[in-house]
C-alpha positions as CSV (number, residue, x, y, z in Angstrom):
1,X,-38.7,36.9,19.0
2,X,-39.5,34.6,21.3
3,X,-42.0,32.1,19.5
4,X,-40.4,32.1,16.4
5,X,-37.0,31.0,18.0
6,X,-38.9,28.0,20.1
7,X,-40.3,27.5,16.3
8,X,-36.7,27.2,14.7
9,X,-34.7,26.1,17.3
10,X,-33.4,23.4,15.3
11,X,-32.1,25.4,12.1
12,X,-30.8,28.2,14.2
13,X,-28.6,25.5,15.9
14,X,-27.3,23.8,12.8
15,X,-26.5,27.3,10.6
16,X,-24.8,28.7,14.0
17,X,-22.4,25.8,14.1
18,X,-21.9,25.8,10.4
19,X,-21.2,29.0,10.8
20,X,-18.7,28.3,13.2
21,X,-17.0,25.7,11.0
22,X,-16.4,28.0,8.2
23,X,-15.1,30.7,10.0
24,X,-12.0,27.7,11.2
25,X,-12.9,27.9,14.5
26,X,-12.0,24.3,15.5
27,X,-14.7,21.5,15.0
28,X,-14.8,19.8,18.9
29,X,-15.2,23.2,20.5
30,X,-17.4,24.8,17.6
31,X,-19.7,21.5,18.6
32,X,-19.7,21.3,21.9
33,X,-19.8,25.3,22.1
34,X,-23.0,25.6,20.0
35,X,-24.6,22.8,22.1
36,X,-24.2,23.6,25.6
37,X,-25.3,27.5,24.1
38,X,-28.0,26.7,22.8
39,X,-28.9,24.1,25.4
40,X,-28.8,27.3,28.2
41,X,-31.4,29.2,26.0
42,X,-33.9,26.3,25.3
43,X,-33.8,26.2,28.9
44,X,-34.4,30.0,29.5
45,X,-37.5,29.2,27.0
46,X,-38.4,26.3,28.2
47,X,-38.1,24.4,25.3
48,X,-35.8,21.7,27.5
49,X,-35.4,20.3,30.7
50,X,-32.2,21.5,33.4
51,X,-32.2,17.5,33.3
52,X,-31.0,17.4,29.7
53,X,-27.6,17.3,31.5
54,X,-27.7,15.2,33.9
55,X,-27.5,12.6,30.5
56,X,-24.4,13.9,29.1
57,X,-21.7,12.5,31.3
58,X,-24.0,8.9,30.3
59,X,-23.2,9.6,26.5
60,X,-19.4,11.1,27.1
61,X,-18.9,7.9,29.2
62,X,-20.6,5.6,26.4
63,X,-17.3,7.5,24.2
64,X,-14.9,6.2,26.7
65,X,-15.9,2.6,26.7
66,X,-16.6,1.9,23.4
67,X,-14.3,-1.3,22.3
68,X,-14.9,-0.3,18.7
69,X,-13.1,3.0,18.6
70,X,-9.6,1.2,19.9
71,X,-9.0,0.1,16.3
72,X,-8.5,3.3,15.8
73,X,-5.4,3.6,17.8
74,X,-4.2,-0.1,16.3
75,X,-4.2,0.8,12.6
76,X,-2.9,4.0,13.0
77,X,0.1,3.0,14.8
78,X,0.6,-0.2,12.8
79,X,0.6,2.9,9.6
80,X,3.0,4.6,11.0
81,X,5.7,2.2,12.1
82,X,5.1,0.1,7.8
83,X,5.5,3.7,6.5
84,X,8.7,4.2,8.3
85,X,10.1,0.7,8.0
86,X,10.5,1.0,4.2
87,X,7.8,-0.8,2.9
88,X,6.6,1.1,0.8
89,X,9.8,2.0,-0.8
90,X,10.3,-1.7,-1.6
91,X,7.1,-2.5,-2.9
92,X,7.6,0.6,-5.6
93,X,11.0,0.0,-6.6
94,X,10.0,-3.9,-7.2
95,X,6.8,-3.1,-9.0
96,X,7.8,-0.1,-10.6
97,X,10.6,-2.8,-12.3
98,X,8.2,-5.5,-12.9
99,X,6.2,-3.2,-14.8
100,X,8.5,-0.5,-15.9
101,X,8.5,-2.1,-19.7
102,X,5.0,-1.2,-20.0
103,X,3.9,2.2,-20.9
104,X,2.5,4.1,-18.4
105,X,4.2,0.6,-16.5
106,X,5.6,2.7,-13.5
107,X,1.8,4.8,-12.9
108,X,0.5,1.2,-12.8
109,X,3.2,0.6,-10.3
110,X,2.2,3.4,-8.3
111,X,-1.6,2.4,-8.1
112,X,-1.1,-1.0,-7.3
113,X,1.4,-0.4,-4.5
114,X,-1.4,2.1,-3.3
115,X,-3.6,-0.5,-2.9
116,X,-1.8,-2.9,-1.2
117,X,-0.2,0.3,1.2
118,X,-4.5,0.9,2.0
119,X,-5.0,-2.5,2.8
120,X,-1.9,-2.7,5.0
121,X,-1.9,0.6,6.4
122,X,-5.3,2.5,6.5
123,X,-4.0,5.7,6.5
124,X,-4.1,8.6,3.4
125,X,-0.9,10.7,4.9
126,X,1.2,7.4,5.0
127,X,0.5,6.3,1.8
128,X,0.9,9.6,-0.1
129,X,4.2,10.9,1.8
130,X,5.4,7.8,0.9
131,X,4.6,7.0,-3.0
132,X,5.1,11.2,-3.4
133,X,8.9,11.0,-1.8
134,X,10.1,7.8,-3.9
135,X,8.2,7.8,-7.0
136,X,7.7,11.4,-7.8
137,X,10.8,11.8,-9.1
138,X,11.7,8.8,-11.1
139,X,8.5,9.2,-12.8
140,X,9.7,12.7,-13.6
141,X,12.9,11.7,-14.5
142,X,11.7,9.2,-17.2
143,X,9.7,12.1,-18.8
144,X,6.0,11.6,-17.0
145,X,3.5,14.3,-17.4
146,X,3.6,16.3,-14.3
147,X,-0.4,16.5,-14.3
148,X,-0.7,12.5,-14.5
149,X,2.0,11.7,-12.0
150,X,0.8,14.1,-9.3
151,X,-2.9,13.2,-9.6
152,X,-1.9,9.4,-9.7
153,X,0.2,9.5,-6.5
154,X,-2.8,11.6,-4.8
155,X,-5.4,9.7,-5.7
156,X,-3.8,6.0,-5.3
157,X,-2.5,7.3,-1.7
158,X,-6.5,8.1,-0.9
159,X,-7.4,4.2,-1.6
160,X,-6.6,4.0,2.2
161,X,-9.7,6.0,2.2
162,X,-12.4,3.2,1.5
163,X,-10.6,0.1,0.8
164,X,-10.6,-1.9,4.6
165,X,-8.6,-1.2,7.3
166,X,-9.6,2.3,6.4
167,X,-10.1,4.3,9.4
168,X,-13.2,6.5,8.2
169,X,-15.2,2.9,7.7
170,X,-14.6,2.4,11.3
171,X,-15.9,6.2,12.6
172,X,-19.0,5.6,10.0
173,X,-20.0,1.6,11.4
174,X,-20.2,3.3,14.5
175,X,-22.1,6.4,13.9
176,X,-24.7,4.0,11.8
177,X,-24.5,1.6,14.5
178,X,-23.5,-1.1,12.2
179,X,-20.9,-3.8,12.6
180,X,-17.0,-3.0,11.3
181,X,-16.8,-6.4,9.9
182,X,-20.1,-6.0,7.5
183,X,-18.7,-2.3,6.4
184,X,-14.7,-3.8,5.7
185,X,-16.5,-6.6,3.8
186,X,-19.0,-4.2,1.9
187,X,-16.3,-1.7,0.9
188,X,-13.6,-4.5,0.1
189,X,-15.2,-4.6,-3.8
190,X,-15.9,-1.4,-4.3
191,X,-12.5,-0.3,-3.3
192,X,-10.9,-3.1,-5.9
193,X,-13.3,-1.1,-8.7
194,X,-12.3,2.3,-7.7
195,X,-8.7,1.0,-8.6
196,X,-9.5,-0.9,-11.4
197,X,-10.9,2.1,-12.9
198,X,-7.4,4.2,-11.6
199,X,-5.5,1.4,-14.1
200,X,-7.9,2.0,-17.1
201,X,-7.7,5.6,-16.7
202,X,-3.9,5.8,-17.1
203,X,-3.9,2.7,-19.9
204,X,-5.9,5.5,-21.5
205,X,-3.5,7.8,-21.5
206,X,-0.8,5.9,-22.2
207,X,-2.4,5.2,-25.2
208,X,-3.6,8.8,-26.2
209,X,-1.2,10.3,-25.0
210,X,1.7,7.6,-24.6
211,X,4.8,10.9,-24.3
212,X,3.2,11.2,-20.9
213,X,3.6,7.9,-19.7
214,X,6.7,6.2,-21.4
215,X,7.9,3.2,-20.9
216,X,11.0,2.7,-18.0
217,X,14.7,2.6,-20.2
218,X,16.2,-0.9,-20.6
219,X,19.5,0.8,-18.4
220,X,16.6,1.7,-15.2
221,X,15.2,-2.0,-15.8
222,X,18.4,-3.4,-13.2
223,X,15.6,-6.5,-12.5
224,X,15.2,-9.4,-15.1
225,X,14.0,-13.2,-15.2
226,X,14.5,-15.1,-12.1
227,X,16.1,-12.2,-10.0
228,X,12.9,-10.4,-10.1
229,X,10.5,-12.9,-9.8
230,X,12.1,-13.7,-6.6
231,X,12.6,-10.1,-5.3
232,X,8.8,-9.8,-5.9
233,X,8.1,-13.2,-4.3
234,X,10.1,-11.6,-1.0
235,X,8.8,-8.5,-1.3
236,X,5.0,-9.1,-1.4
237,X,4.9,-11.7,1.2
238,X,5.2,-9.7,4.3
239,X,2.3,-7.4,3.0
240,X,0.4,-9.9,2.0
241,X,0.5,-12.0,5.2
242,X,-0.2,-8.7,7.2
243,X,-3.0,-7.9,5.1
244,X,-4.5,-11.7,6.1
245,X,-4.0,-11.4,9.8
246,X,-5.8,-7.9,9.9
247,X,-8.3,-8.2,7.1
248,X,-8.5,-12.2,7.1
249,X,-9.5,-12.6,10.4
250,X,-11.7,-10.6,10.3
251,X,-13.4,-11.0,7.5
252,X,-13.7,-14.8,8.4
253,X,-15.4,-13.9,11.8
254,X,-12.3,-15.2,13.9
255,X,-11.3,-11.7,15.1
256,X,-12.9,-8.2,16.3
257,X,-11.4,-5.4,14.0
258,X,-10.0,-4.0,17.2
259,X,-8.2,-7.6,18.1
260,X,-7.5,-7.1,14.2
261,X,-5.7,-3.9,15.1
262,X,-4.1,-5.1,17.6
263,X,-2.9,-8.2,15.2
264,X,-1.8,-5.5,13.0
265,X,0.3,-3.6,15.1
266,X,2.2,-6.6,16.2
267,X,3.1,-7.6,13.1
268,X,4.2,-4.2,11.9
269,X,6.6,-4.4,14.5
270,X,7.5,-7.6,13.5
271,X,8.8,-6.8,10.1
272,X,10.1,-3.3,11.1
273,X,12.4,-5.6,13.7
274,X,13.3,-8.1,10.6
275,X,13.8,-5.2,8.8
276,X,16.2,-3.8,11.6
277,X,14.1,-0.7,11.1
278,X,12.9,-0.4,14.7
279,X,14.5,2.1,16.5
280,X,13.4,3.8,20.0
281,X,13.2,7.4,17.9
282,X,11.0,5.6,15.3
283,X,8.8,4.0,18.2
284,X,8.4,7.3,20.1
285,X,7.8,9.3,17.0
286,X,5.0,6.6,15.8
287,X,3.7,6.6,19.1
288,X,3.2,10.5,20.2
289,X,1.5,11.0,16.1
290,X,-0.7,8.3,17.2
291,X,-1.8,9.7,20.6
292,X,-2.0,13.3,18.5
293,X,-4.4,11.6,15.8
294,X,-6.6,9.5,18.4
295,X,-7.3,12.6,20.7
296,X,-8.2,14.3,17.9
297,X,-11.0,12.2,16.7
298,X,-11.9,11.5,20.3
299,X,-12.1,15.4,21.1
300,X,-14.3,15.8,17.8
301,X,-16.6,12.8,19.0
302,X,-17.1,14.5,22.5
303,X,-18.0,17.8,20.9
304,X,-20.3,15.8,18.5
305,X,-22.0,14.4,21.4
306,X,-22.8,17.1,23.1
307,X,-24.0,18.6,20.2
308,X,-26.5,16.1,19.1
309,X,-27.9,16.2,22.5
310,X,-28.9,19.6,22.3
311,X,-30.1,18.9,18.1
312,X,-31.9,15.8,19.5
313,X,-33.8,17.2,22.6
314,X,-34.8,20.3,20.5
315,X,-36.2,17.9,17.4
316,X,-33.9,18.7,15.4
317,X,-33.2,15.3,14.0
318,X,-37.2,15.2,13.0
319,X,-36.7,18.2,11.4
320,X,-33.5,16.9,9.2
321,X,-36.2,13.5,8.4
322,X,-39.2,16.2,7.4
323,X,-36.4,18.3,5.4
324,X,-34.9,15.0,3.1
325,X,-38.0,12.5,2.9
326,X,-39.3,15.4,1.9
327,X,-37.6,15.6,-1.5
328,X,-38.8,14.6,-5.1
329,X,-37.6,11.3,-6.3
330,X,-38.3,9.0,-3.1
331,X,-35.2,6.8,-2.5
332,X,-33.1,8.6,-5.5
333,X,-33.6,12.5,-5.2
334,X,-32.7,11.8,-1.6
335,X,-29.3,9.6,-2.8
336,X,-28.6,12.2,-4.9
337,X,-29.0,15.2,-3.0
338,X,-27.2,13.9,-0.1
339,X,-24.3,12.8,-2.3
340,X,-24.5,16.5,-4.0
341,X,-24.1,17.9,0.3
342,X,-21.5,15.9,0.8
343,X,-19.3,16.4,-2.0
344,X,-19.6,20.5,-1.4
345,X,-18.8,20.1,2.3
346,X,-16.2,18.2,1.6
347,X,-14.2,21.5,0.1
348,X,-14.6,22.9,3.6
349,X,-14.2,19.7,5.6
350,X,-12.4,16.5,6.5
351,X,-14.2,13.2,6.6
352,X,-13.9,13.0,10.3
353,X,-15.7,16.4,10.9
354,X,-17.7,14.7,8.0
355,X,-18.3,11.8,9.4
356,X,-19.4,13.0,13.2
357,X,-21.8,15.8,12.3
358,X,-23.4,14.8,9.0
359,X,-23.5,11.1,8.8
360,X,-25.6,11.1,12.5
361,X,-28.6,13.0,10.8
362,X,-28.1,11.2,7.1
363,X,-28.5,7.8,9.2
364,X,-32.2,7.9,10.8
365,X,-33.0,9.0,7.4
366,X,-32.2,6.8,5.1
367,X,-33.3,3.9,7.3
368,X,-36.7,5.3,7.6
369,X,-36.5,5.5,3.7
370,X,-35.3,2.1,3.6
371,X,-31.9,2.4,2.6
372,X,-29.3,-0.5,3.6
373,X,-27.3,1.1,6.3
374,X,-24.0,-0.6,5.0
375,X,-24.6,0.5,1.1
376,X,-25.0,3.8,2.5
377,X,-21.9,4.0,4.8
378,X,-19.7,2.3,2.2
379,X,-21.3,5.1,-0.2
380,X,-20.7,8.2,1.8
381,X,-17.1,6.8,2.2
382,X,-16.3,6.7,-1.2
383,X,-17.6,10.4,-1.7
384,X,-16.1,11.7,1.0
385,X,-12.6,10.3,-0.6
386,X,-12.9,13.3,-2.6
387,X,-12.5,15.2,0.1
388,X,-8.7,14.5,-0.2
389,X,-8.2,15.6,-3.7
390,X,-10.6,18.5,-4.7
391,X,-8.8,21.9,-4.8
392,X,-8.4,24.0,-3.3
393,X,-8.2,22.2,0.6
394,X,-7.6,19.1,-0.5
395,X,-5.5,17.1,2.6
396,X,-3.7,15.0,-0.5
397,X,-2.4,17.4,-2.4
398,X,-0.8,19.6,0.3
399,X,0.5,16.2,1.7
400,X,2.2,15.8,-1.8
401,X,2.9,19.6,-2.1
402,X,4.8,18.8,1.3
403,X,7.1,16.1,-0.5
404,X,7.0,17.5,-4.1
405,X,10.0,19.0,-6.0
406,X,10.1,22.5,-5.8
407,X,10.0,22.1,-10.1
408,X,6.4,20.9,-9.7
409,X,3.4,23.4,-10.2
410,X,0.8,23.6,-7.4
411,X,-1.4,24.3,-10.2
412,X,0.0,21.0,-11.8
413,X,-0.6,19.4,-8.7
414,X,-4.5,20.5,-9.1
415,X,-5.2,20.1,-12.0
416,X,-4.0,16.8,-12.2
417,X,-6.5,16.0,-9.2
418,X,-9.0,16.8,-11.4
419,X,-9.4,13.4,-13.9
420,X,-9.4,11.6,-10.2
421,X,-12.1,13.0,-8.6
422,X,-14.4,12.6,-11.7
423,X,-13.2,9.0,-11.7
424,X,-14.2,8.6,-7.8
425,X,-17.6,10.7,-8.5
426,X,-18.5,8.3,-11.1
427,X,-17.7,5.1,-8.4
428,X,-20.6,6.7,-6.4
429,X,-23.0,6.7,-9.2
430,X,-21.8,2.9,-10.0
431,X,-22.6,2.4,-6.3
432,X,-26.2,3.5,-6.7
433,X,-27.2,1.3,-9.4
434,X,-25.5,-1.5,-8.5
435,X,-25.6,-1.8,-5.0
436,X,-25.1,-5.3,-5.4
437,X,-21.3,-3.9,-5.1
438,X,-21.4,-3.9,-1.5
439,X,-24.0,-6.0,-0.3
440,X,-23.1,-9.4,-2.0
441,X,-23.0,-11.5,0.8
442,X,-23.7,-9.5,3.5
443,X,-28.0,-10.6,3.8
444,X,-27.2,-14.2,2.8
445,X,-29.6,-16.3,4.8
446,X,-28.4,-18.5,7.0
447,X,-30.1,-22.2,6.0
448,X,-32.1,-24.0,8.6
449,X,-33.5,-27.7,8.0
450,X,-36.3,-27.2,9.8
451,X,-37.0,-31.0,9.6
452,X,-34.0,-31.5,12.1
453,X,-35.2,-28.9,14.4
454,X,-37.1,-30.2,17.5
455,X,-38.8,-28.6,20.2
456,X,-38.6,-29.4,23.2
457,X,-41.6,-28.1,25.5
458,X,-41.4,-28.0,29.2
459,X,-43.8,-29.3,31.6
460,X,-45.1,-27.1,34.6
461,X,-46.4,-28.0,38.2
462,X,-47.7,-24.8,38.3
463,X,-50.6,-25.2,40.4
464,X,-50.9,-29.0,40.0
465,X,-51.2,-31.6,43.2
466,X,-47.7,-33.5,44.8
467,X,-47.1,-36.5,42.8
468,X,-44.0,-38.7,42.8
469,X,-40.8,-37.9,41.9
470,X,-40.2,-38.9,38.0
471,X,-36.4,-40.4,36.6
472,X,-36.4,-37.3,34.5
473,X,-35.3,-40.4,31.8
474,X,-38.7,-41.6,31.5
475,X,-40.4,-38.6,32.2
476,X,-42.3,-37.8,28.8
477,X,-43.9,-34.4,27.8
478,X,-47.8,-34.5,27.4
479,X,-49.7,-35.1,24.1
480,X,-50.9,-31.1,24.7
481,X,-46.7,-29.8,24.4
482,X,-45.9,-32.7,21.3
483,X,-48.7,-31.0,19.5
484,X,-47.4,-27.9,20.6
485,X,-44.1,-28.5,18.5
486,X,-45.4,-29.9,15.7
487,X,-48.0,-26.6,15.3
488,X,-45.1,-24.9,15.3
489,X,-42.7,-26.0,13.5
490,X,-45.2,-26.6,10.4
491,X,-46.1,-23.1,10.8
492,X,-41.8,-22.8,10.4
493,X,-42.4,-24.6,7.1
494,X,-45.2,-23.1,5.3
495,X,-43.2,-19.5,6.0
496,X,-40.4,-20.7,4.5
497,X,-41.9,-22.2,1.6
498,X,-43.6,-18.6,0.5
């Protein structure tokens, strides 16, 4: 029995952790308890040394000193303030009037506003609840099919999962050891492509089933002509300025994601003041919710560090690597199996849990196979987006159910989500087939003019007889130094020409 435990400690730890998660035990405590319990067993069996626990304080302190994670409370606070400042309501009303004459116009407006909210708030719950409260009653009032209306709202809200400044991309970058700015840049185009897929689906429904997505009647279109254009401009300019303030400065390299989040939170407060919506109860509620979410994330991360300490101590990472690198099909086989695994786990776990538990195990294997980790992270983020959408545990469906009228059946919400889950799976396949959608612009080589490069080789007087001081302005490098510099430059030019 002892030999069996020693030989199979890694899979036993992993299965035990999955068991505790499936029975509903709190994630952070399940991770930490499994890590400590099996560490004690490993020490008793002689598989691990007692000094293992000496590394634990450093790992936990590493979480507290991680500046990247500061972006999570900043972006969460920004999203909550914007959601309560009435920006979503103004956007939906104005864009709905703009697209009203078209079939499916309200659905197009929801998708467009969902993308804008995703690029400003980065919080799925805020987007889904806002659009569910505001647009769902209007869509139902004017004859939209219930399944289409609920599906569009839930799917558009989940765009906050993939369009920067998404919280999951921050965590993904941290877990994969990559730059948040690069992860944001890589996810931007896939986010826009996924949005266009949603629009294409609604347009197809409007053509095939026009009764499901009628145009707004003339009496409902209260804004027209120049008044509508002025309203559109004044409504769109503040969020677009905020998007540039947050994402533009990050993409241009002016600000780090943490600094961008701080500027975004400040900008959200300014917008709330200008709209005369900022009050002490609103501020208190936003701060409390931000503190709860941030604490939730940190507790899961601490538990994940305790678990990974033991799991890596028993060579669990090597077990996972051997398990996945031995799959038939090489890189493609690995990607297919991993995406199926993530899709199935997303039925039971949310993106925080998947990011902290599964991604650290998959990242090293992907790197071993030569897979670009930015692309891999964005691919997994799109896949994890389905965790909000597919029944029976999709959080976006629960958010929508909590604000939907009683006349809307839960089964209608579930059936409405299925086409959009299929679109998200299609997006995963598109990213596997066309990785350039993510990597475009990330691997651009910096151009260096080798003819303008000058290498100064300092002279050394070590071991030489003392000589009189020489003025630096007139001192010259010896011939051997010049020859060495020329040889290095020639080598660089030959390497560049290959």
